C-alpha positions as CSV (number, residue, x, y, z in Angstrom):
1,M,-17.7,-0.7,13.1
2,A,-19.2,-2.3,9.9
3,Y,-17.3,-2.0,7.1
4,Q,-18.0,1.0,5.0
5,P,-16.1,2.9,2.5
6,L,-14.8,6.5,4.0
7,D,-14.9,9.6,2.2
8,V,-13.1,12.9,3.2
9,H,-16.0,13.6,5.9
10,S,-16.3,10.3,7.5
11,V,-12.7,9.6,7.4
12,I,-12.1,12.5,10.1
13,D,-15.1,11.4,12.4
14,Y,-13.2,7.9,12.3
15,I,-10.0,9.5,13.0
16,K,-11.1,11.4,16.1
17,N,-12.7,8.2,17.7
18,R,-9.9,6.1,17.5
19,P,-7.8,6.4,21.0
20,S,-4.7,5.5,19.4
21,M,-4.4,8.6,17.2
22,E,-4.3,11.0,20.3
23,Q,-0.9,10.1,20.1
24,I,-0.7,12.0,16.7
25,F,-3.8,14.5,17.0
26,P,-4.6,16.5,20.1
27,K,-8.0,16.1,20.9
28,E,-8.9,19.7,20.1
29,A,-7.1,19.4,16.6
30,L,-9.1,20.8,13.6
31,L,-8.6,18.0,11.0
32,S,-8.7,18.0,7.2
33,A,-8.7,15.3,5.0
34,K,-8.2,14.6,1.2
35,E,-8.4,11.7,-1.0
36,V,-5.0,11.1,-2.8
37,G,-5.7,7.3,-4.1
38,D,-4.5,7.4,-7.7
39,G,-3.4,3.7,-7.3
40,N,-5.4,0.4,-8.7
41,L,-6.5,-1.1,-5.4
42,N,-7.6,1.2,-2.6
43,L,-8.7,4.6,-0.9
44,V,-5.9,6.8,0.5
45,F,-6.4,9.6,2.7
46,I,-4.0,12.3,4.0
47,I,-5.3,13.7,7.5
48,Q,-4.0,16.8,8.8
49,N,-4.2,19.5,11.7
50,Q,-5.2,22.7,9.9
51,N,-3.6,24.6,12.8
52,N,-0.2,22.3,12.8
53,P,0.2,20.6,9.3
54,Q,3.2,18.8,10.8
55,Q,0.4,16.6,12.8
56,A,-0.5,14.2,10.0
57,A,-1.4,10.7,8.9
58,V,-2.1,8.7,6.2
59,L,-5.2,6.4,6.2
60,K,-5.4,3.5,3.3
61,Q,-8.7,1.8,3.1
62,A,-9.3,-1.5,0.9
63,L,-12.2,-1.3,-1.5
64,P,-14.4,-4.5,-1.8
65,Y,-12.9,-4.6,-6.1
66,L,-10.2,-3.9,-8.1
67,R,-10.1,0.0,-8.2
68,V,-8.6,0.0,-11.8
69,A,-11.2,-2.5,-13.4
70,G,-14.0,-1.1,-11.5
71,D,-16.5,-2.8,-9.0
72,S,-17.2,-5.0,-11.9
73,W,-14.3,-7.1,-10.4
74,P,-14.8,-8.2,-6.9
75,L,-11.8,-8.4,-4.8
76,T,-11.3,-9.4,-1.0
77,R,-10.8,-6.9,1.5
78,E,-8.2,-8.8,3.3
79,R,-5.3,-7.6,1.5
80,M,-5.4,-4.5,4.2
81,R,-4.3,-7.3,6.9
82,F,-1.6,-8.5,4.7
83,E,-0.5,-4.8,4.3
84,T,-0.5,-4.3,7.8
85,Q,1.3,-7.5,9.0
86,A,3.8,-6.7,6.1
87,L,4.8,-3.4,7.1
88,L,5.1,-4.6,10.8
89,K,7.4,-7.1,9.9
90,Y,9.3,-4.9,7.6
91,N,9.5,-2.0,10.9
92,E,11.0,-5.1,12.8
93,L,13.4,-6.0,9.8
94,A,14.6,-2.9,8.4
95,P,13.4,-0.2,10.6
96,G,13.4,3.5,8.9
97,L,12.9,2.1,5.6
98,V,8.9,1.9,5.9
99,P,6.4,3.8,7.1
100,L,5.4,3.5,10.9
101,V,2.0,2.2,11.5
102,Y,0.2,3.9,13.9
103,D,-3.1,1.9,14.2
104,S,-5.2,-0.6,12.2
105,D,-8.8,-1.9,12.0
106,D,-9.3,-5.4,10.5
107,E,-13.4,-5.0,10.1
108,M,-13.0,-1.6,8.2
109,S,-9.9,-2.9,6.3
110,L,-7.9,0.0,7.0
111,V,-4.2,0.8,8.1
112,I,-3.3,4.1,9.6
113,M,0.7,5.2,9.2
114,E,3.1,7.8,9.0
115,Y,2.5,10.6,6.8
116,L,5.5,10.9,4.2
117,G,5.0,14.8,3.4
118,R,9.1,15.4,2.7
119,H,9.1,12.3,0.3
120,E,7.9,11.7,-3.5
121,I,6.7,8.5,-5.3
122,M,10.0,7.7,-7.1
123,R,8.9,7.7,-10.5
124,K,8.2,11.6,-10.9
125,P,11.6,12.5,-9.9
126,L,13.6,10.3,-11.9
127,V,11.7,11.5,-14.9
128,A,13.1,14.8,-13.8
129,R,16.5,13.4,-13.5
130,K,16.8,13.8,-10.0
131,R,19.3,11.9,-8.2
132,F,19.2,10.1,-4.7
133,P,22.8,9.5,-3.2
134,K,21.6,7.1,-0.8
135,F,18.9,5.1,-2.4
136,V,21.3,2.4,-3.3
137,D,22.2,1.8,0.2
138,H,18.7,2.2,1.6
139,I,17.0,-0.5,-1.0
140,T,19.7,-3.1,-0.7
141,T,19.2,-3.0,2.9
142,F,15.9,-3.4,2.6
143,L,16.0,-6.0,0.4
144,V,18.8,-7.9,2.3
145,N,16.8,-7.9,5.7
146,S,13.5,-8.4,4.3
147,L,14.3,-11.2,2.4
148,F,17.2,-13.0,4.1
149,Y,15.5,-12.9,7.8
150,T,12.4,-14.5,6.4
151,S,14.0,-17.4,4.6
152,D,15.4,-20.9,5.4
153,L,19.0,-19.3,5.4
154,Y,18.4,-17.6,8.6
155,L,15.0,-19.2,10.0
156,T,14.4,-22.4,11.2
157,G,11.6,-24.8,9.3
158,L,9.3,-24.1,12.3
159,E,9.7,-20.4,12.3
160,K,9.7,-20.1,8.7
161,K,6.3,-21.9,8.1
162,E,4.7,-20.3,11.2
163,L,5.4,-17.1,9.5
164,Q,4.6,-17.9,6.1
165,K,0.9,-19.2,7.0
166,Q,0.5,-15.4,8.1
167,F,1.3,-14.5,4.5
168,I,-1.3,-16.8,2.4
169,N,-2.6,-14.4,0.0
170,P,-4.5,-16.2,-2.6
171,H,-6.3,-13.4,-4.2
172,L,-3.7,-11.0,-4.7
173,C,-1.4,-13.7,-5.7
174,K,-4.0,-14.6,-8.5
175,I,-4.0,-11.0,-9.9
176,Q,0.0,-11.5,-10.7
177,E,-0.1,-14.7,-11.8
178,D,-2.8,-13.5,-14.4
179,F,-1.8,-10.0,-15.1
180,V,1.9,-10.6,-15.3
181,Y,2.4,-14.1,-16.3
182,T,-0.5,-15.0,-18.2
183,N,-3.2,-12.3,-19.7
184,P,-1.1,-10.1,-21.4
185,Y,0.5,-13.1,-23.9
186,M,-3.1,-13.9,-25.0
187,E,-6.3,-12.0,-25.8
188,S,-7.7,-10.9,-22.6
189,P,-10.4,-7.9,-22.5
190,E,-8.4,-6.0,-19.8
191,N,-5.1,-5.8,-22.0
192,K,-4.3,-2.5,-23.7
193,W,-1.6,-1.2,-25.6
194,N,-0.2,1.6,-28.1
195,P,-2.0,0.4,-31.1
196,L,1.2,1.5,-33.0
197,L,2.5,-1.6,-31.4
198,D,0.1,-4.2,-32.8
199,R,3.0,-6.0,-34.7
200,E,5.1,-6.4,-31.7
201,V,2.6,-7.7,-29.3
202,Q,1.1,-10.1,-31.8
203,A,4.8,-11.2,-32.1
204,V,4.9,-11.9,-28.8
205,R,1.8,-13.7,-28.4
206,A,3.1,-16.1,-31.3
207,N,6.8,-16.6,-29.9
208,A,6.5,-20.3,-28.6
209,T,10.1,-20.4,-27.1
210,L,9.5,-17.1,-25.3
211,K,6.2,-18.1,-23.8
212,L,7.8,-21.5,-22.9
213,A,10.2,-19.5,-20.5
214,I,7.6,-16.9,-19.5
215,A,5.5,-20.4,-18.3
216,E,8.8,-21.1,-16.5
217,M,9.0,-17.9,-14.5
218,K,5.2,-18.0,-13.5
219,E,6.2,-21.6,-12.2
220,A,9.0,-20.1,-10.1
221,Y,6.5,-17.1,-8.9
222,M,3.7,-19.6,-7.7
223,T,6.4,-22.2,-6.3
224,H,9.4,-20.9,-5.2
225,A,8.3,-20.0,-1.3
226,E,11.5,-18.8,-0.5
227,A,10.8,-15.7,1.5
228,L,8.3,-12.8,2.5
229,I,8.4,-10.7,-0.8
230,H,6.8,-7.3,-1.2
231,S,5.8,-8.6,-5.0
232,D,5.0,-5.0,-5.8
233,L,8.3,-3.2,-5.5
234,H,8.4,-0.8,-8.3
235,T,9.3,2.6,-7.9
236,G,5.7,3.7,-7.8
237,S,5.8,1.7,-4.3
238,I,9.0,3.9,-3.3
239,M,9.0,7.2,-1.6
240,L,12.1,9.2,-1.0
241,N,14.2,12.4,-0.7
242,E,17.7,12.8,-0.7
243,E,18.2,11.5,2.8
244,E,15.5,8.9,3.2
245,T,13.8,5.9,1.4
246,K,10.4,4.5,2.2
247,V,9.1,1.5,0.9
248,I,5.3,1.4,0.7
249,D,2.3,-0.6,-0.4
250,P,3.2,-4.2,0.7
251,E,-0.6,-5.7,0.2
252,F,0.6,-8.2,-2.3
253,G,3.2,-9.8,0.3
254,F,3.6,-13.5,0.4
255,Y,6.0,-16.1,0.1
256,G,7.5,-16.0,-3.2
257,P,10.8,-15.8,-5.0
258,M,13.4,-13.4,-3.9
259,A,14.1,-12.4,-7.3
260,Y,10.7,-11.1,-8.2
261,D,11.5,-8.1,-5.9
262,I,14.8,-7.5,-7.2
263,G,13.7,-8.0,-10.6
264,A,11.1,-5.3,-10.2
265,I,13.3,-3.1,-8.8
266,L,15.9,-3.1,-11.6
267,Q,13.3,-3.5,-14.4
268,N,11.5,-0.3,-13.5
269,L,15.0,1.7,-13.2
270,I,15.3,0.5,-17.1
271,L,12.0,1.5,-17.9
272,N,12.7,4.9,-16.6
273,Y,16.2,4.7,-18.9
274,L,13.9,4.1,-21.9
275,S,11.5,6.9,-21.2
276,H,14.3,9.3,-21.3
277,F,14.2,9.1,-25.0
278,A,11.1,11.0,-25.0
279,H,11.4,13.1,-21.9
280,T,14.9,14.5,-21.9
281,H,15.5,15.9,-25.4
282,D,19.4,17.6,-24.5
283,R,21.4,14.6,-26.2
284,T,24.0,15.3,-23.3
285,E,21.9,15.6,-20.3
286,R,19.6,12.5,-21.5
287,E,22.9,10.2,-21.7
288,S,24.4,11.6,-18.8
289,Y,21.1,10.6,-16.8
290,Q,20.7,7.2,-18.5
291,A,24.6,6.5,-17.5
292,Y,23.5,7.4,-14.0
293,L,20.3,5.0,-14.3
294,L,22.6,1.9,-15.5
295,E,25.3,2.7,-12.8
296,M,22.3,2.6,-10.1
297,V,21.2,-0.9,-11.5
298,R,24.7,-2.3,-11.3
299,D,25.3,-1.1,-7.8
300,I,22.0,-2.1,-6.7
301,W,23.0,-5.7,-7.8
302,N,26.1,-5.6,-6.6
303,E,25.9,-3.8,-3.2
304,F,22.7,-6.7,-2.8
305,A,24.9,-9.5,-3.4
306,R,27.8,-8.3,-1.1
307,K,25.5,-7.7,1.7
308,F,23.3,-10.8,1.2
309,D,26.6,-13.0,1.3
310,Q,28.0,-11.1,4.2
311,T,24.8,-11.2,6.2
312,W,24.4,-14.9,5.5
313,A,28.0,-15.7,6.4
314,E,27.7,-14.0,9.5
315,N,24.0,-15.5,10.3
316,N,23.8,-18.7,9.1
317,R,21.6,-20.3,11.6
318,G,18.7,-21.6,9.2
319,E,18.1,-25.2,8.4
320,L,18.6,-25.5,4.9
321,V,22.5,-25.6,5.2
322,P,23.2,-25.4,8.9
323,A,26.6,-24.1,10.3
324,K,27.3,-27.8,11.6
325,Y,26.9,-29.3,8.0
326,W,30.0,-27.2,6.7
327,D,32.1,-28.4,9.8
328,F,34.7,-30.3,7.7
329,P,38.1,-29.8,6.6
330,G,37.6,-27.2,3.7
331,G,34.0,-26.6,4.7
332,A,34.4,-23.2,4.8
333,D,35.1,-22.8,0.9
334,A,32.4,-24.9,0.0
335,F,30.0,-22.6,2.2
336,A,31.5,-19.7,0.2
337,E,31.2,-21.7,-3.0
338,Y,27.8,-22.4,-2.1
339,R,26.5,-19.0,-1.5
340,H,28.2,-17.7,-4.9
341,R,26.2,-20.6,-6.8
342,Y,23.3,-19.2,-4.6
343,L,23.4,-15.6,-5.6
344,L,24.2,-16.6,-9.5
345,R,20.9,-18.3,-9.5
346,L,19.1,-15.4,-8.0
347,L,20.8,-13.1,-10.6
348,Q,19.6,-15.5,-13.4
349,E,15.9,-15.5,-12.0
350,T,16.0,-11.7,-11.3
351,T,16.6,-11.5,-15.1
352,G,14.0,-13.8,-16.0
353,H,11.0,-12.0,-13.6
354,G,12.3,-8.6,-14.6
355,G,12.0,-9.6,-18.4
356,T,8.5,-10.8,-17.7
357,K,7.7,-7.3,-15.8
358,F,8.8,-5.3,-19.1
359,L,6.5,-7.3,-21.2
360,R,3.3,-7.0,-19.4
361,R,3.7,-3.4,-18.7
362,M,3.6,-2.9,-22.5
363,M,0.9,-5.1,-23.4
364,G,-1.2,-5.9,-20.1
365,I,-3.7,-4.1,-17.7
366,V,-1.5,-1.4,-16.4
367,T,1.5,0.6,-17.9
368,V,3.8,2.9,-15.7
369,W,4.0,6.5,-15.5
370,D,7.3,7.0,-16.9
371,I,6.2,5.7,-20.3
372,S,2.5,6.5,-20.0
373,S,3.3,10.3,-19.5
374,I,4.8,10.3,-22.9
375,A,2.0,12.3,-25.1
376,D,3.2,11.4,-28.4
377,P,2.3,7.9,-29.3
378,H,5.1,7.8,-32.0
379,Q,7.6,9.0,-29.2
380,R,6.3,6.5,-26.5
381,A,6.4,3.6,-29.1
382,I,10.2,4.0,-29.3
383,A,10.4,3.4,-25.5
384,E,7.7,0.5,-25.7
385,R,9.4,-1.3,-28.6
386,L,12.6,-1.3,-26.6
387,A,11.2,-2.5,-23.4
388,I,9.6,-5.3,-25.5
389,R,12.7,-6.2,-26.7
390,I,14.9,-5.7,-23.7
391,G,12.0,-7.9,-21.7
392,A,12.1,-10.9,-24.2
393,R,16.1,-11.0,-24.3
394,W,16.4,-10.9,-20.6
395,V,13.9,-14.0,-20.3
396,L,15.2,-16.0,-23.2
397,E,18.8,-15.1,-22.1
398,R,18.6,-15.4,-18.5
399,R,20.6,-18.4,-17.9
400,Q,23.5,-16.9,-20.0
401,V,23.8,-14.5,-17.7
402,N,26.8,-14.5,-15.2
403,S,27.2,-10.9,-13.8
404,I,24.9,-7.9,-13.7
405,D,27.3,-6.6,-16.6
406,D,25.8,-9.2,-18.9
407,L,22.1,-7.8,-17.9
408,I,23.1,-4.2,-18.5
409,G,24.8,-5.2,-21.9
410,I,21.4,-6.0,-23.2
411,V,20.2,-2.9,-22.4
412,R,23.3,-1.2,-24.1
413,E,22.8,-3.3,-27.4
414,E,19.2,-2.7,-28.0
415,T,19.5,1.0,-27.3
416,E,23.0,1.6,-29.3
417,D,21.3,3.2,-32.5
418,V,17.8,4.8,-31.3
419,Q,16.9,7.5,-33.1
420,V,14.7,9.7,-31.3
421,Y,12.3,12.8,-33.0
């Protein structure tokens, strides 16, 4: 079938003509569809059997342009192939933590996958101060399995390069390179920000020391091909409930720096922390939930580091530092020290990438709902100014971060005397 964008009518006909979908929908099923794509790139449809709503699937189709910018910004549809490949790989490495893939169609640039009707996009329940007791365990397992098992720490050189060549994703990498690391810090037509932040935005653009540091982080993003990274792993790309966590939307996936994915998660949780200065008016409730978010940040890093170190110690089959390399008196201690240094470097790079993402959300093309949903621009500016200050410090002070508490300490210092309306 030649490529054409689907709509709520044609998508039903398409599903009915896919033999693979008979595993989900009986031939006699009365199907309905609704388009729910509120993202920046794609069409997303939920298809359900009206007589049995539990029989459902999600179809995601790439448009030939950047949806958030309109059809004046052409974009390759190949991104859906990368998403499908990544979902299949993640299902192999971290089963249960991503949606199941039912079918895909390269010509139509689409993938059909599990419907997560019992899950929520993580952003909104965080604003509503919900708690997810299993999230730390789930997301750290996903991070460790997806990063370690696609890296030189586990794969042979040939294995890694064979996998890496499947994820040469230049067009979506270009979006991140421009929109995260370059355009927000100079004049660019797609940039937007709260007008109350004009002074702060111009100060960032004129800060030579900060811009040098951001350039270093961009270099790392472009050249550190450490592992298969999701590359868009924020709280809008996670669906969950109290029992389950599912990572979605990996179309940006490519071989990049591990720290980028970790930094994205931690930074989004801090943005949510900042949003509660406006969203949660009761001080006791606000401080309680903010403490919960900071503890989650601490636990995510500490649990990630623990699991990563253990997984590496038990599965050191890669060619970076093979087991035989440490086969000498004192070698076990030397290997443990190497792992310690590796994780410290990873934490510092996590801080740098996360800091850059704070800044780009405040002055680039796309903000986050946690912040943009604050209706009063003066209240919103409180959170936005804090995000800029924290982001700048994370980038500039990243090499002084020796533990997750150092990173959290910057957040505490910048939010110590916040005056809320």
